[in-house]
C-alpha positions in Angstrom: 1.6 2.9 -13.7 2.4 3.4 -10.0 2.5 0.3 -7.9 0.4 0.9 -4.8 0.6 -0.8 -1.4 -2.7 -0.7 0.6 -1.7 0.6 4.0 -4.8 -1.1 5.5 -3.2 -4.5 4.5 0.6 -3.6 4.8 2.0 -0.5 6.4 5.4 0.3 5.0 8.2 2.1 6.9 8.8 5.8 6.3 12.1 5.0 4.5 10.3 2.3 2.3 7.5 4.8 1.2 10.1 7.5 0.4 12.3 5.0 -1.6 9.4 3.5 -3.5 7.8 6.9 -4.3 11.2 8.3 -5.6 11.7 5.2 -7.8 8.1 5.6 -9.1 8.8 9.2 -10.1 12.3 8.7 -11.5 11.3 9.9 -14.9 10.7 13.4 -13.4 14.3 13.8 -12.1 17.2 15.4 -13.9 19.6 13.4 -11.6 20.0 9.7 -11.0 17.5 8.2 -8.5 20.3 7.4 -6.0 21.3 11.1 -6.0 17.6 12.2 -5.7 17.3 10.0 -2.6 20.5 11.4 -1.1 19.1 15.0 -1.8 15.8 14.0 0.0 17.8 12.8 3.1 19.7 16.1 3.0 16.5 18.1 2.7 15.1 16.4 5.8 18.2 17.6 7.8 17.3 21.1 7.1 16.1 23.3 10.0 12.2 23.5 10.1 11.8 20.4 7.9 9.6 17.5 8.9 8.6 14.1 7.4 5.5 12.6 8.9 3.8 9.4 7.7 0.1 8.7 7.6 -0.7 5.3 6.0 1.7 4.8 3.1 2.1 8.5 2.4 4.9 10.6 3.7 4.4 14.3 3.9 7.5 16.5 3.7 6.9 19.9 5.3 9.0 23.0 5.5 7.7 25.3 8.3 8.2 29.1 8.2 10.0 30.3 11.3 8.4 33.7 11.0 4.7 32.8 10.4 2.2 30.0 10.9 2.5 28.8 7.3 4.4 26.0 5.4 5.2 24.5 2.1 4.6 20.8 1.7 4.6 17.8 -0.7 3.7 14.2 -0.5 5.4 11.0 -1.4 2.6 8.4 -1.8 2.4 4.7 -2.6 -0.9 4.1 -0.9 -4.2 3.5 -2.7 -6.2 6.5 -4.0 -8.9 6.1 -1.2 -6.3 5.9 1.5 -4.3 8.8 0.0 -7.4 11.0 0.5 -7.8 9.9 4.1 -4.1 10.3 4.7 -4.3 13.8 3.4 -7.1 14.7 5.8 -5.1 13.3 8.7 -2.1 15.4 7.6 -4.2 18.6 7.4 -5.5 18.0 11.0 -1.9 17.5 12.1 -1.0 20.9 10.6 -4.0 22.5 12.4 -2.9 21.0 15.7 0.6 22.6 15.2 -1.0 26.0 14.7 -0.5 26.2 10.9 -3.0 28.6 9.3 -2.0 28.2 5.7 0.1 26.1 3.4 1.2 25.8 -0.2 2.0 22.8 -2.3 3.1 21.9 -5.8 2.8 18.7 -7.8 3.1 17.4 -11.3 0.0 15.2 -11.5 -3.3 17.0 -11.1 -4.9 14.0 -9.2 -2.4 14.5 -6.4 -4.5 17.6 -5.4 -7.7 15.6 -4.7 -7.2 15.4 -0.9 -7.1 19.2 -0.7 -10.6 19.4 -2.1 -11.8 17.6 1.1 -10.7 20.7 3.0 -13.4 22.8 1.5 -15.9 20.0 1.5 -15.3 19.5 5.3 -15.4 23.4 5.8 -11.8 23.5 7.2 -10.7 26.2 4.8 -10.5 27.6 1.3 -8.4 26.1 -1.5 -7.0 27.9 -4.5 -5.5 25.9 -7.3 -3.9 26.9 -10.5 -1.5 25.6 -13.2 2.0 27.2 -13.4 3.9 25.8 -16.4 3.9 22.0 -16.0 3.1 22.1 -12.3 -0.2 22.3 -10.4 -0.1 24.7 -7.4 -2.4 24.7 -4.5 -2.7 27.2 -1.6 -4.8 26.5 1.5 -6.1 28.9 4.1 -7.7 27.4 7.1 -11.2 28.7 8.0 -10.4 29.8 11.6 -7.6 29.7 14.0 -6.5 26.1 14.4 -6.5 26.6 18.1 -10.2 27.1 17.9 -10.8 23.8 16.1 -12.6 21.4 18.4 -12.4 17.8 17.0 -9.0 18.0 15.5 
């Protein structure tokens, strides 16, 4: 079971969130944890890659240089309630950047819960499906993010 750290009580550094999240998911790697951490650091050095933290969740984003779309995934050690709120803040961050759609993939179905808020809050449409052992989600924002008012 994952050890969570409530960001309302203790905000961890970006590095601490990434390290804890990688150690929590170590059984999913085919390489040693130390190598996975080095690969993550290398990934963040890539052009058009970004790591941004909301609460005790770090969102890793790869932006497309040709279109307003991206691929993302989250490294989370926050509580479930905070994870949902962090996900909503992240979505608003993408909209402010002019992103119109994104895609993500995860191994635990519950990691997709924050994306259900997108439809609930009428920010866009969400399509989810299972592909092998992974859960896939694609999000299309409802209107041009530049037209969003309270973002």
